[in-house]
N, CA, C and O atoms as a Tinker XYZ file with bonds, in Angstrom:
   528  protein
     1  N     71.634000   94.757000  134.816000    73     2
     2  CA    70.402000   95.117000  134.140000    64     1     3
     3  C     70.682000   96.302000  133.214000    63     2     4     5
     4  O     71.499000   97.165000  133.539000    81     3
     5  N     70.025000   96.346000  132.093000    73     3     6
     6  CA    70.230000   97.362000  131.072000    64     5     7
     7  C     68.950000   98.154000  130.842000    63     6     8     9
     8  O     68.547000   98.337000  129.693000    81     7
     9  N     68.305000   98.625000  131.888000    73     7    10
    10  CA    66.996000   99.264000  131.767000    64     9    11
    11  C     67.017000  100.536000  130.927000    63    10    12    13
    12  O     65.989000  100.933000  130.377000    81    11
    13  N     68.189000  101.183000  130.823000    73    11    14
    14  CA    68.239000  102.417000  130.039000    64    13    15
    15  C     68.761000  102.193000  128.613000    63    14    16    17
    16  O     68.977000  103.157000  127.879000    81    15
    17  N     68.964000  100.938000  128.220000    73    15    18
    18  CA    69.461000  100.609000  126.885000    64    17    19
    19  C     68.301000  100.097000  126.039000    63    18    20    21
    20  O     67.817000   98.985000  126.248000    81    19
    21  N     67.861000  100.903000  125.094000    73    19    22
    22  CA    66.703000  100.578000  124.267000    64    21    23
    23  C     66.887000   99.278000  123.498000    63    22    24    25
    24  O     65.924000   98.534000  123.310000    81    23
    25  N     68.112000   98.989000  123.048000    73    23    26
    26  CA    68.330000   97.833000  122.187000    64    25    27
    27  C     68.654000   96.543000  122.947000    63    26    28    29
    28  O     68.838000   95.499000  122.321000    81    27
    29  N     68.727000   96.590000  124.279000    73    27    30
    30  CA    69.103000   95.419000  125.067000    64    29    31
    31  C     67.972000   94.405000  125.139000    63    30    32    33
    32  O     66.818000   94.753000  125.388000    81    31
    33  N     68.331000   93.126000  124.914000    73    31    34
    34  CA    67.389000   92.018000  125.119000    64    33    35
    35  C     68.086000   91.008000  126.015000    63    34    36    37
    36  O     69.231000   90.637000  125.755000    81    35
    37  N     67.425000   90.568000  127.046000    73    35    38
    38  CA    67.974000   89.578000  127.962000    64    37    39
    39  C     67.770000   88.201000  127.336000    63    38    40    41
    40  O     66.775000   87.527000  127.605000    81    39
    41  N     68.718000   87.793000  126.499000    73    39    42
    42  CA    68.590000   86.557000  125.756000    64    41    43
    43  C     69.989000   86.014000  125.511000    63    42    44    45
    44  O     70.882000   86.768000  125.124000    81    43
    45  N     70.194000   84.732000  125.725000    73    43    46
    46  CA    71.529000   84.163000  125.564000    64    45    47
    47  C     71.764000   83.581000  124.171000    63    46    48    49
    48  O     72.871000   83.125000  123.887000    81    47
    49  N     70.769000   83.582000  123.303000    73    47    50
    50  CA    70.964000   83.066000  121.945000    64    49    51
    51  C     70.900000   84.225000  120.942000    63    50    52    53
    52  O     70.372000   85.295000  121.245000    81    51
    53  N     71.437000   83.994000  119.765000    73    51    54
    54  CA    71.409000   85.013000  118.718000    64    53    55
    55  C     70.029000   85.035000  118.071000    63    54    56    57
    56  O     69.568000   84.030000  117.530000    81    55
    57  N     69.386000   86.176000  118.133000    73    55    58
    58  CA    68.064000   86.355000  117.522000    64    57    59
    59  C     67.997000   87.752000  116.926000    63    58    60    61
    60  O     68.777000   88.634000  117.288000    81    59
    61  N     67.059000   87.942000  116.011000    73    59    62
    62  CA    66.830000   89.276000  115.471000    64    61    63
    63  C     66.275000   90.164000  116.576000    63    62    64    65
    64  O     65.513000   89.715000  117.432000    81    63
    65  N     66.668000   91.422000  116.540000    73    63    66
    66  CA    66.216000   92.362000  117.550000    64    65    67
    67  C     65.656000   93.587000  116.832000    63    66    68    69
    68  O     66.415000   94.389000  116.288000    81    67
    69  N     64.352000   93.732000  116.827000    73    67    70
    70  CA    63.701000   94.850000  116.131000    64    69    71
    71  C     64.007000   96.191000  116.784000    63    70    72    73
    72  O     63.636000   97.236000  116.249000    81    71
    73  N     64.678000   96.176000  117.931000    73    71    74
    74  CA    65.048000   97.432000  118.580000    64    73    75
    75  C     66.411000   97.937000  118.112000    63    74    76    77
    76  O     66.884000   98.973000  118.578000    81    75
    77  N     67.035000   97.213000  117.198000    73    75    78
    78  CA    68.257000   97.670000  116.552000    64    77    79
    79  C     67.856000   98.094000  115.151000    63    78    80    81
    80  O     67.343000   97.285000  114.377000    81    79
    81  N     68.085000   99.354000  114.821000    73    79    82
    82  CA    67.636000   99.873000  113.534000    64    81    83
    83  C     68.754000   99.803000  112.501000    63    82    84    85
    84  O     69.935000   99.929000  112.824000    81    83
    85  N     68.354000   99.602000  111.266000    73    83    86
    86  CA    69.288000   99.592000  110.139000    64    85    87
    87  C     68.772000  100.571000  109.091000    63    86    88    89
    88  O     67.578000  100.613000  108.793000    81    87
    89  N     69.678000  101.345000  108.547000    73    87    90
    90  CA    69.326000  102.387000  107.580000    64    89    91
    91  C     70.093000  102.178000  106.282000    63    90    92    93
    92  O     71.207000  101.654000  106.289000    81    91
    93  N     69.497000  102.586000  105.176000    73    91    94
    94  CA    70.184000  102.656000  103.898000    64    93    95
    95  C     69.801000  103.969000  103.247000    63    94    96    97
    96  O     68.619000  104.249000  103.045000    81    95
    97  N     70.804000  104.780000  102.916000    73    95    98
    98  CA    70.588000  106.105000  102.329000    64    97    99
    99  C     69.657000  106.955000  103.183000    63    98   100   101
   100  O     68.831000  107.701000  102.658000    81    99
   101  N     69.795000  106.839000  104.497000    73    99   102
   102  CA    69.015000  107.661000  105.410000    64   101   103
   103  C     67.594000  107.179000  105.654000    63   102   104   105
   104  O     66.828000  107.844000  106.350000    81   103
   105  N     67.229000  106.020000  105.084000    73   103   106
   106  CA    65.871000  105.494000  105.247000    64   105   107
   107  C     65.943000  104.201000  106.049000    63   106   108   109
   108  O     66.736000  103.314000  105.736000    81   107
   109  N     65.126000  104.097000  107.068000    73   107   110
   110  CA    65.106000  102.905000  107.905000    64   109   111
   111  C     64.527000  101.727000  107.107000    63   110   112   113
   112  O     63.470000  101.856000  106.490000    81   111
   113  N     65.225000  100.573000  107.121000    73   111   114
   114  CA    64.677000   99.403000  106.456000    64   113   115
   115  C     64.530000   98.215000  107.399000    63   114   116   117
   116  O     64.023000   97.171000  106.990000    81   115
   117  N     64.963000   98.349000  108.659000    73   115   118
   118  CA    64.733000   97.304000  109.640000    64   117   119
   119  C     64.730000   97.919000  111.032000    63   118   120   121
   120  O     65.512000   98.823000  111.327000    81   119
   121  N     63.848000   97.421000  111.874000    73   119   122
   122  CA    63.842000   97.813000  113.269000    64   121   123
   123  C     62.914000   98.967000  113.575000    63   122   124   125
   124  O     62.247000   99.512000  112.696000    81   123
   125  N     62.890000   99.326000  114.847000    73   123   126
   126  CA    62.042000  100.394000  115.345000    64   125   127
   127  C     62.903000  101.385000  116.119000    63   126   128   129
   128  O     63.668000  100.995000  117.002000    81   127
   129  N     62.777000  102.651000  115.790000    73   127   130
   130  CA    63.540000  103.673000  116.506000    64   129   131
   131  C     62.963000  103.872000  117.903000    63   130   132   133
   132  O     61.757000  103.728000  118.104000    81   131
   133  N     63.820000  104.203000  118.867000    73   131   134
   134  CA    63.305000  104.519000  120.194000    64   133   135
   135  C     62.558000  105.853000  120.164000    63   134   136   137
   136  O     62.849000  106.723000  119.342000    81   135
   137  N     61.609000  105.997000  121.057000    73   135   138
   138  CA    60.919000  107.282000  121.156000    64   137   139
   139  C     61.783000  108.226000  121.964000    63   138   140   141
   140  O     62.574000  107.776000  122.793000    81   139
   141  N     61.653000  109.515000  121.746000    73   139   142
   142  CA    62.445000  110.517000  122.456000    64   141   143
   143  C     61.947000  110.717000  123.868000    63   142   144   145
   144  O     61.108000  111.582000  124.116000    81   143
   145  N     62.461000  109.917000  124.809000    73   143   146
   146  CA    61.968000  110.014000  126.181000    64   145   147
   147  C     63.016000  110.523000  127.162000    63   146   148   149
   148  O     62.755000  110.614000  128.362000    81   147
   149  N     64.202000  110.856000  126.656000    73   147   150
   150  CA    65.258000  111.295000  127.566000    64   149   151
   151  C     65.674000  112.720000  127.289000    63   150   152   153
   152  O     64.985000  113.458000  126.584000    81   151
   153  N     66.802000  113.101000  127.847000    73   151   154
   154  CA    67.320000  114.440000  127.642000    64   153   155
   155  C     68.315000  114.507000  126.492000    63   154   156   157
   156  O     68.911000  115.556000  126.246000    81   155
   157  N     68.497000  113.402000  125.791000    73   155   158
   158  CA    69.464000  113.374000  124.696000    64   157   159
   159  C     69.005000  114.267000  123.555000    63   158   160   161
   160  O     67.808000  114.445000  123.328000    81   159
   161  N     69.978000  114.825000  122.839000    73   159   162
   162  CA    69.679000  115.660000  121.680000    64   161   163
   163  C     70.091000  114.886000  120.443000    63   162   164   165
   164  O     71.185000  114.324000  120.393000    81   163
   165  N     69.223000  114.854000  119.452000    73   163   166
   166  CA    69.520000  114.153000  118.222000    64   165   167
   167  C     69.951000  115.130000  117.150000    63   166   168   169
   168  O     69.403000  116.226000  117.030000    81   167
   169  N     70.944000  114.718000  116.368000    73   167   170
   170  CA    71.357000  115.517000  115.217000    64   169   171
   171  C     70.516000  115.080000  114.029000    63   170   172   173
   172  O     70.581000  113.928000  113.600000    81   171
   173  N     69.742000  115.990000  113.512000    73   171   174
   174  CA    68.876000  115.703000  112.378000    64   173   175
   175  C     69.246000  116.649000  111.253000    63   174   176   177
   176  O     69.310000  117.861000  111.458000    81   175
   177  N     69.493000  116.107000  110.055000    73   175   178
   178  CA    69.818000  117.009000  108.953000    64   177   179
   179  C     68.679000  117.970000  108.685000    63   178   180   181
   180  O     67.509000  117.593000  108.757000    81   179
   181  N     69.017000  119.208000  108.376000    73   179   182
   182  CA    67.996000  120.182000  108.043000    64   181   183
   183  C     67.343000  119.801000  106.732000    63   182   184   185
   184  O     67.971000  119.161000  105.888000    81   183
   185  N     66.103000  120.180000  106.551000    73   183   186
   186  CA    65.392000  119.873000  105.325000    64   185   187
   187  C     66.176000  120.421000  104.145000    63   186   188   189
   188  O     66.619000  121.569000  104.158000    81   187
   189  N     66.343000  119.591000  103.127000    73   187   190
   190  CA    67.035000  120.028000  101.930000    64   189   191
   191  C     68.543000  120.102000  102.074000    63   190   192   193
   192  O     69.195000  120.721000  101.233000    81   191
   193  N     69.135000  119.490000  103.116000    73   191   194
   194  CA    70.572000  119.594000  103.297000    64   193   195
   195  C     71.314000  118.329000  102.889000    63   194   196   197
   196  O     72.488000  118.177000  103.225000    81   195
   197  N     70.665000  117.425000  102.180000    73   195   198
   198  CA    71.322000  116.199000  101.759000    64   197   199
   199  C     72.180000  116.449000  100.522000    63   198   200   201
   200  O     71.778000  117.160000   99.601000    81   199
   201  N     73.357000  115.858000  100.520000    73   199   202
   202  CA    74.273000  115.947000   99.397000    64   201   203
   203  C     73.670000  115.238000   98.194000    63   202   204   205
   204  O     73.243000  114.089000   98.298000    81   203
   205  N     73.634000  115.914000   97.061000    73   203   206
   206  CA    73.126000  115.317000   95.836000    64   205   207
   207  C     74.159000  115.517000   94.735000    63   206   208   209
   208  O     74.635000  116.630000   94.512000    81   207
   209  N     74.502000  114.421000   94.042000    73   207   210
   210  CA    75.496000  114.454000   92.980000    64   209   211
   211  C     74.848000  113.898000   91.719000    63   210   212   213
   212  O     74.224000  112.837000   91.742000    81   211
   213  N     75.005000  114.632000   90.616000    73   211   214
   214  CA    74.416000  114.219000   89.350000    64   213   215
   215  C     75.456000  114.359000   88.251000    63   214   216   217
   216  O     76.052000  115.423000   88.088000    81   215
   217  N     75.676000  113.278000   87.489000    73   215   218
   218  CA    76.564000  113.328000   86.327000    64   217   219
   219  C     75.707000  113.746000   85.146000    63   218   220   221
   220  O     74.691000  113.115000   84.855000    81   219
   221  N     76.112000  114.805000   84.470000    73   219   222
   222  CA    75.341000  115.334000   83.346000    64   221   223
   223  C     75.823000  114.652000   82.072000    63   222   224   225
   224  O     76.724000  115.134000   81.387000    81   223
   225  N     75.201000  113.524000   81.778000    73   223   226
   226  CA    75.589000  112.708000   80.631000    64   225   227
   227  C     76.405000  111.516000   81.071000    63   226   228   229
   228  O     77.610000  111.635000   81.292000    81   227
   229  N     75.770000  110.375000   81.200000    73   227   230
   230  CA    76.457000  109.165000   81.616000    64   229   231
   231  C     75.860000  108.018000   80.820000    63   230   232   233
   232  O     74.711000  107.663000   81.084000    81   231
   233  N     76.547000  107.420000   79.876000    73   231   234
   234  CA    77.977000  107.394000   79.654000    64   233   235
   235  C     78.533000  108.756000   79.262000    63   234   236   237
   236  O     77.864000  109.583000   78.643000    81   235
   237  N     79.799000  108.950000   79.655000    73   235   238
   238  CA    80.485000  110.211000   79.424000    64   237   239
   239  C     81.120000  110.202000   78.043000    63   238   240   241
   240  O     81.829000  109.262000   77.685000    81   239
   241  N     80.866000  111.247000   77.274000    73   239   242
   242  CA    81.461000  111.406000   75.950000    64   241   243
   243  C     82.341000  112.652000   75.999000    63   242   244   245
   244  O     81.922000  113.692000   76.507000    81   243
   245  N     83.549000  112.548000   75.474000    73   243   246
   246  CA    84.449000  113.696000   75.481000    64   245   247
   247  C     85.570000  113.519000   76.481000    63   246   248   249
   248  O     85.752000  112.441000   77.047000    81   247
   249  N     86.323000  114.591000   76.693000    73   247   250
   250  CA    87.520000  114.546000   77.532000    64   249   251
   251  C     87.263000  114.859000   79.002000    63   250   252   253
   252  O     88.178000  114.772000   79.822000    81   251
   253  N     86.013000  115.226000   79.347000    73   251   254
   254  CA    85.713000  115.546000   80.744000    64   253   255
   255  C     84.288000  115.133000   81.083000    63   254   256   257
   256  O     83.436000  114.986000   80.207000    81   255
   257  N     84.053000  114.949000   82.378000    73   255   258
   258  CA    82.726000  114.627000   82.891000    64   257   259
   259  C     82.180000  115.859000   83.599000    63   258   260   261
   260  O     82.857000  116.453000   84.438000    81   259
   261  N     80.961000  116.237000   83.261000    73   259   262
   262  CA    80.314000  117.374000   83.911000    64   261   263
   263  C     79.474000  116.845000   85.076000    63   262   264   265
   264  O     78.630000  115.966000   84.899000    81   263
   265  N     79.716000  117.388000   86.259000    73   263   266
   266  CA    79.053000  116.916000   87.474000    64   265   267
   267  C     78.400000  118.098000   88.170000    63   266   268   269
   268  O     78.993000  119.171000   88.282000    81   267
   269  N     77.170000  117.892000   88.638000    73   267   270
   270  CA    76.467000  118.919000   89.397000    64   269   271
   271  C     76.325000  118.443000   90.836000    63   270   272   273
   272  O     75.820000  117.351000   91.097000    81   271
   273  N     76.780000  119.279000   91.766000    73   271   274
   274  CA    76.728000  118.974000   93.196000    64   273   275
   275  C     75.789000  119.976000   93.833000    63   274   276   277
   276  O     75.964000  121.185000   93.686000    81   275
   277  N     74.777000  119.463000   94.552000    73   275   278
   278  CA    73.745000  120.341000   95.100000    64   277   279
   279  C     73.610000  120.220000   96.606000    63   278   280   281
   280  O     73.921000  119.186000   97.196000    81   279
   281  N     73.144000  121.291000   97.209000    73   279   282
   282  CA    72.682000  121.383000   98.588000    64   281   283
   283  C     73.786000  121.151000   99.615000    63   282   284   285
   284  O     73.599000  120.407000  100.578000    81   283
   285  N     74.919000  121.780000   99.410000    73   283   286
   286  CA    76.000000  121.704000  100.391000    64   285   287
   287  C     76.548000  123.102000  100.677000    63   286   288   289
   288  O     77.728000  123.258000  100.989000    81   287
   289  N     75.713000  124.084000  100.574000    73   287   290
   290  CA    76.106000  125.483000  100.668000    64   289   291
   291  C     77.002000  125.764000  101.874000    63   290   292   293
   292  O     76.650000  125.457000  103.014000    81   291
   293  N     78.171000  126.355000  101.596000    73   291   294
   294  CA    79.089000  126.756000  102.652000    64   293   295
   295  C     80.009000  125.662000  103.137000    63   294   296   297
   296  O     80.925000  125.943000  103.909000    81   295
   297  N     79.806000  124.418000  102.717000    73   295   298
   298  CA    80.628000  123.307000  103.175000    64   297   299
   299  C     81.805000  123.072000  102.228000    63   298   300   301
   300  O     81.773000  123.484000  101.069000    81   299
   301  N     82.834000  122.408000  102.733000    73   299   302
   302  CA    83.930000  121.965000  101.884000    64   301   303
   303  C     83.524000  120.637000  101.268000    63   302   304   305
   304  O     83.022000  119.749000  101.958000    81   303
   305  N     83.747000  120.507000   99.952000    73   303   306
   306  CA    83.398000  119.294000   99.220000    64   305   307
   307  C     84.677000  118.729000   98.599000    63   306   308   309
   308  O     85.418000  119.443000   97.924000    81   307
   309  N     84.922000  117.451000   98.835000    73   307   310
   310  CA    86.067000  116.753000   98.261000    64   309   311
   311  C     85.581000  115.840000   97.136000    63   310   312   313
   312  O     84.617000  115.096000   97.313000    81   311
   313  N     86.247000  115.895000   95.982000    73   311   314
   314  CA    85.928000  115.028000   94.856000    64   313   315
   315  C     87.163000  114.205000   94.522000    63   314   316   317
   316  O     88.280000  114.723000   94.500000    81   315
   317  N     86.952000  112.923000   94.264000    73   315   318
   318  CA    88.059000  112.051000   93.892000    64   317   319
   319  C     87.548000  111.072000   92.842000    63   318   320   321
   320  O     86.584000  110.342000   93.076000    81   319
   321  N     88.203000  111.064000   91.685000    73   319   322
   322  CA    87.836000  110.177000   90.594000    64   321   323
   323  C     88.913000  109.104000   90.478000    63   322   324   325
   324  O     90.095000  109.419000   90.335000    81   323
   325  N     88.505000  107.830000   90.540000    73   323   326
   326  CA    89.455000  106.713000   90.459000    64   325   327
   327  C     88.983000  105.698000   89.426000    63   326   328   329
   328  O     87.801000  105.632000   89.089000    81   327
   329  N     89.942000  104.903000   88.927000    73   327   330
   330  CA    89.569000  103.797000   88.059000    64   329   331
   331  C     89.333000  102.561000   88.928000    63   330   332   333
   332  O     89.492000  102.620000   90.147000    81   331
   333  N     88.957000  101.447000   88.305000    73   331   334
   334  CA    88.634000  100.247000   89.083000    64   333   335
   335  C     89.860000   99.606000   89.736000    63   334   336   337
   336  O     89.714000   98.724000   90.582000    81   335
   337  N     91.055000  100.031000   89.359000    73   335   338
   338  CA    92.266000   99.548000   90.018000    64   337   339
   339  C     92.620000  100.420000   91.227000    63   338   340   341
   340  O     93.592000  100.147000   91.931000    81   339
   341  N     91.828000  101.466000   91.463000    73   339   342
   342  CA    92.055000  102.344000   92.600000    64   341   343
   343  C     93.011000  103.487000   92.326000    63   342   344   345
   344  O     93.350000  104.240000   93.239000    81   343
   345  N     93.451000  103.631000   91.085000    73   343   346
   346  CA    94.372000  104.711000   90.738000    64   345   347
   347  C     93.602000  106.017000   90.615000    63   346   348   349
   348  O     92.594000  106.091000   89.912000    81   347
   349  N     94.086000  107.051000   91.307000    73   347   350
   350  CA    93.436000  108.360000   91.265000    64   349   351
   351  C     93.673000  109.017000   89.911000    63   350   352   353
   352  O     94.811000  109.171000   89.468000    81   351
   353  N     92.573000  109.403000   89.262000    73   351   354
   354  CA    92.646000  110.092000   87.980000    64   353   355
   355  C     92.532000  111.595000   88.151000    63   354   356   357
   356  O     93.099000  112.361000   87.371000    81   355
   357  N     91.786000  112.024000   89.189000    73   355   358
   358  CA    91.602000  113.453000   89.440000    64   357   359
   359  C     91.116000  113.638000   90.874000    63   358   360   361
   360  O     90.287000  112.872000   91.366000    81   359
   361  N     91.638000  114.650000   91.526000    73   359   362
   362  CA    91.182000  115.030000   92.853000    64   361   363
   363  C     90.957000  116.525000   92.889000    63   362   364   365
   364  O     91.686000  117.289000   92.257000    81   363
   365  N     89.941000  116.943000   93.632000    73   363   366
   366  CA    89.609000  118.369000   93.668000    64   365   367
   367  C     88.885000  118.680000   94.966000    63   366   368   369
   368  O     88.196000  117.829000   95.528000    81   367
   369  N     89.050000  119.911000   95.434000    73   367   370
   370  CA    88.371000  120.358000   96.639000    64   369   371
   371  C     87.679000  121.681000   96.353000    63   370   372   373
   372  O     88.247000  122.565000   95.712000    81   371
   373  N     86.455000  121.807000   96.831000    73   371   374
   374  CA    85.713000  123.071000   96.758000    64   373   375
   375  C     85.620000  123.568000   98.193000    63   374   376   377
   376  O     84.957000  122.942000   99.020000    81   375
   377  N     86.276000  124.688000   98.502000    73   375   378
   378  CA    86.372000  125.163000   99.890000    64   377   379
   379  C     85.035000  125.594000  100.475000    63   378   380   381
   380  O     84.678000  125.145000  101.565000    81   379
   381  N     84.294000  126.440000   99.796000    73   379   382
   382  CA    82.985000  126.871000  100.278000    64   381   383
   383  C     81.992000  126.715000   99.139000    63   382   384   385
   384  O     81.815000  127.617000   98.320000    81   383
   385  N     81.358000  125.575000   99.100000    73   383   386
   386  CA    80.456000  125.257000   97.999000    64   385   387
   387  C     79.221000  126.152000   98.025000    63   386   388   389
   388  O     78.766000  126.593000   99.080000    81   387
   389  N     78.700000  126.402000   96.839000    73   387   390
   390  CA    77.432000  127.127000   96.706000    64   389   391
   391  C     76.295000  126.118000   96.870000    63   390   392   393
   392  O     76.546000  124.933000   97.090000    81   391
   393  N     75.049000  126.581000   96.765000    73   391   394
   394  CA    73.935000  125.639000   96.878000    64   393   395
   395  C     73.951000  124.653000   95.721000    63   394   396   397
   396  O     73.505000  123.517000   95.881000    81   395
   397  N     74.454000  125.058000   94.557000    73   395   398
   398  CA    74.669000  124.163000   93.419000    64   397   399
   399  C     75.975000  124.557000   92.748000    63   398   400   401
   400  O     76.183000  125.720000   92.403000    81   399
   401  N     76.851000  123.574000   92.566000    73   399   402
   402  CA    78.117000  123.789000   91.874000    64   401   403
   403  C     78.194000  122.833000   90.696000    63   402   404   405
   404  O     77.775000  121.680000   90.787000    81   403
   405  N     78.729000  123.320000   89.604000    73   403   406
   406  CA    78.978000  122.479000   88.435000    64   405   407
   407  C     80.482000  122.359000   88.264000    63   406   408   409
   408  O     81.195000  123.362000   88.234000    81   407
   409  N     80.966000  121.111000   88.152000    73   407   410
   410  CA    82.392000  120.837000   88.096000    64   409   411
   411  C     82.687000  120.021000   86.840000    63   410   412   413
   412  O     81.933000  119.114000   86.488000    81   411
   413  N     83.777000  120.349000   86.174000    73   411   414
   414  CA    84.235000  119.595000   85.012000    64   413   415
   415  C     85.449000  118.772000   85.432000    63   414   416   417
   416  O     86.467000  119.328000   85.843000    81   415
   417  N     85.342000  117.443000   85.328000    73   415   418
   418  CA    86.417000  116.553000   85.752000    64   417   419
   419  C     87.159000  116.009000   84.534000    63   418   420   421
   420  O     86.553000  115.319000   83.714000    81   419
   421  N     88.449000  116.299000   84.393000    73   419   422
   422  CA    89.204000  115.766000   83.263000    64   421   423
   423  C     89.356000  114.247000   83.384000    63   422   424   425
   424  O     89.614000  113.725000   84.469000    81   423
   425  N     89.194000  113.548000   82.258000    73   423   426
   426  CA    89.246000  112.091000   82.268000    64   425   427
   427  C     90.520000  111.526000   81.646000    63   426   428   429
   428  O     90.826000  110.347000   81.825000    81   427
   429  N     91.266000  112.363000   80.914000    73   427   430
   430  CA    92.471000  111.861000   80.257000    64   429   431
   431  C     92.109000  110.744000   79.292000    63   430   432   433
   432  O     91.154000  110.874000   78.527000    81   431
   433  N     92.859000  109.649000   79.319000    73   431   434
   434  CA    92.617000  108.518000   78.423000    64   433   435
   435  C     91.831000  107.401000   79.093000    63   434   436   437
   436  O     91.677000  106.328000   78.509000    81   435
   437  N     91.334000  107.626000   80.297000    73   435   438
   438  CA    90.634000  106.581000   81.050000    64   437   439
   439  C     89.381000  106.109000   80.316000    63   438   440   441
   440  O     88.641000  106.906000   79.741000    81   439
   441  N     89.162000  104.792000   80.350000    73   439   442
   442  CA    87.971000  104.209000   79.743000    64   441   443
   443  C     87.386000  103.171000   80.679000    63   442   444   445
   444  O     88.039000  102.726000   81.623000    81   443
   445  N     86.151000  102.792000   80.406000    73   443   446
   446  CA    85.484000  101.779000   81.202000    64   445   447
   447  C     84.696000  102.411000   82.333000    63   446   448   449
   448  O     84.148000  103.503000   82.184000    81   447
   449  N     84.641000  101.723000   83.462000    73   447   450
   450  CA    83.909000  102.212000   84.627000    64   449   451
   451  C     84.865000  102.971000   85.539000    63   450   452   453
   452  O     85.931000  102.474000   85.900000    81   451
   453  N     84.464000  104.173000   85.898000    73   451   454
   454  CA    85.225000  105.019000   86.823000    64   453   455
   455  C     84.353000  105.304000   88.028000    63   454   456   457
   456  O     83.128000  105.327000   87.914000    81   455
   457  N     84.961000  105.520000   89.172000    73   455   458
   458  CA    84.218000  105.802000   90.397000    64   457   459
   459  C     84.507000  107.219000   90.861000    63   458   460   461
   460  O     85.663000  107.613000   91.012000    81   459
   461  N     83.444000  107.980000   91.085000    73   459   462
   462  CA    83.561000  109.339000   91.604000    64   461   463
   463  C     83.091000  109.339000   93.049000    63   462   464   465
   464  O     81.940000  109.014000   93.341000    81   463
   465  N     83.989000  109.706000   93.944000    73   463   466
   466  CA    83.680000  109.791000   95.371000    64   465   467
   467  C     83.537000  111.269000   95.721000    63   466   468   469
   468  O     84.481000  112.043000   95.554000    81   467
   469  N     82.357000  111.663000   96.206000    73   467   470
   470  CA    82.101000  113.050000   96.591000    64   469   471
   471  C     81.724000  113.039000   98.062000    63   470   472   473
   472  O     80.830000  112.300000   98.476000    81   471
   473  N     82.413000  113.867000   98.857000    73   471   474
   474  CA    82.117000  113.862000  100.300000    64   473   475
   475  C     82.236000  115.248000  100.913000    63   474   476   477
   476  O     83.007000  116.099000  100.470000    81   475
   477  N     81.433000  115.431000  101.951000    73   475   478
   478  CA    81.549000  116.594000  102.824000    64   477   479
   479  C     82.024000  116.046000  104.169000    63   478   480   481
   480  O     82.374000  114.870000  104.261000    81   479
   481  N     82.042000  116.867000  105.199000    73   479   482
   482  CA    82.471000  116.399000  106.525000    64   481   483
   483  C     81.522000  115.334000  107.077000    63   482   484   485
   484  O     81.934000  114.505000  107.888000    81   483
   485  N     80.254000  115.346000  106.646000    73   483   486
   486  CA    79.265000  114.438000  107.236000    64   485   487
   487  C     78.556000  113.533000  106.239000    63   486   488   489
   488  O     77.817000  112.639000  106.651000    81   487
   489  N     78.757000  113.738000  104.943000    73   487   490
   490  CA    78.028000  112.958000  103.948000    64   489   491
   491  C     78.964000  112.486000  102.844000    63   490   492   493
   492  O     80.025000  113.065000  102.612000    81   491
   493  N     78.537000  111.403000  102.160000    73   491   494
   494  CA    79.357000  110.852000  101.089000    64   493   495
   495  C     78.459000  110.196000  100.050000    63   494   496   497
   496  O     77.460000  109.558000  100.384000    81   495
   497  N     78.832000  110.365000   98.784000    73   495   498
   498  CA    78.178000  109.655000   97.698000    64   497   499
   499  C     79.241000  109.128000   96.758000    63   498   500   501
   500  O     80.248000  109.791000   96.510000    81   499
   501  N     79.013000  107.926000   96.234000    73   499   502
   502  CA    79.901000  107.366000   95.232000    64   501   503
   503  C     79.079000  107.076000   93.987000    63   502   504   505
   504  O     78.049000  106.404000   94.053000    81   503
   505  N     79.539000  107.589000   92.851000    73   503   506
   506  CA    78.820000  107.494000   91.592000    64   505   507
   507  C     79.703000  106.745000   90.584000    63   506   508   509
   508  O     80.909000  106.977000   90.510000    81   507
   509  N     79.082000  105.842000   89.810000    73   507   510
   510  CA    79.800000  105.168000   88.733000    64   509   511
   511  C     79.642000  105.967000   87.464000    63   510   512   513
   512  O     78.537000  106.366000   87.098000    81   511
   513  N     80.760000  106.200000   86.791000    73   511   514
   514  CA    80.760000  106.851000   85.482000    64   513   515
   515  C     81.173000  105.810000   84.457000    63   514   516   517
   516  O     82.062000  104.998000   84.714000    81   515
   517  N     80.540000  105.832000   83.309000    73   515   518
   518  CA    80.885000  104.925000   82.234000    64   517   519
   519  C     81.456000  105.742000   81.096000    63   518   520   521
   520  O     80.843000  106.700000   80.627000    81   519
   521  N     82.655000  105.344000   80.657000    73   519   522
   522  CA    83.270000  106.014000   79.515000    64   521   523
   523  C     83.664000  104.954000   78.493000    63   522   524   525
   524  O     84.646000  104.236000   78.680000    81   523
   525  N     82.891000  104.862000   77.409000    73   523   526
   526  CA    83.160000  103.831000   76.406000    64   525   527
   527  C     84.494000  104.036000   75.687000    63   526   528
   528  O     84.854000  103.244000   74.816000    81   527
């Protein structure tokens, strides 16, 4: 018996289970969360602590892309720019980020669609850059 398992259903066939939750970008889009009835502690991001990445001008014109990274104060931020073949064009680390950092990423001769991966220890965003 699975009386302490919120998502358990005693069923031998495959069926949808509304007690299994699915999230996209931190927002629930399927299922029902369990109510807090035990002694477990949940990790909840503090208000305003979500990683936000903004490309200032996309499509990118010029030899570099200007990127603004917000709300990661004190965290280490890793940036990696790759082309669609997976080749790294630029990598950078910010050891102790401010509440907002502006970064200039050199693009070299790269053209087309580029992918910028920005991550902290707990969050990640991937942004498409277009360089005609």
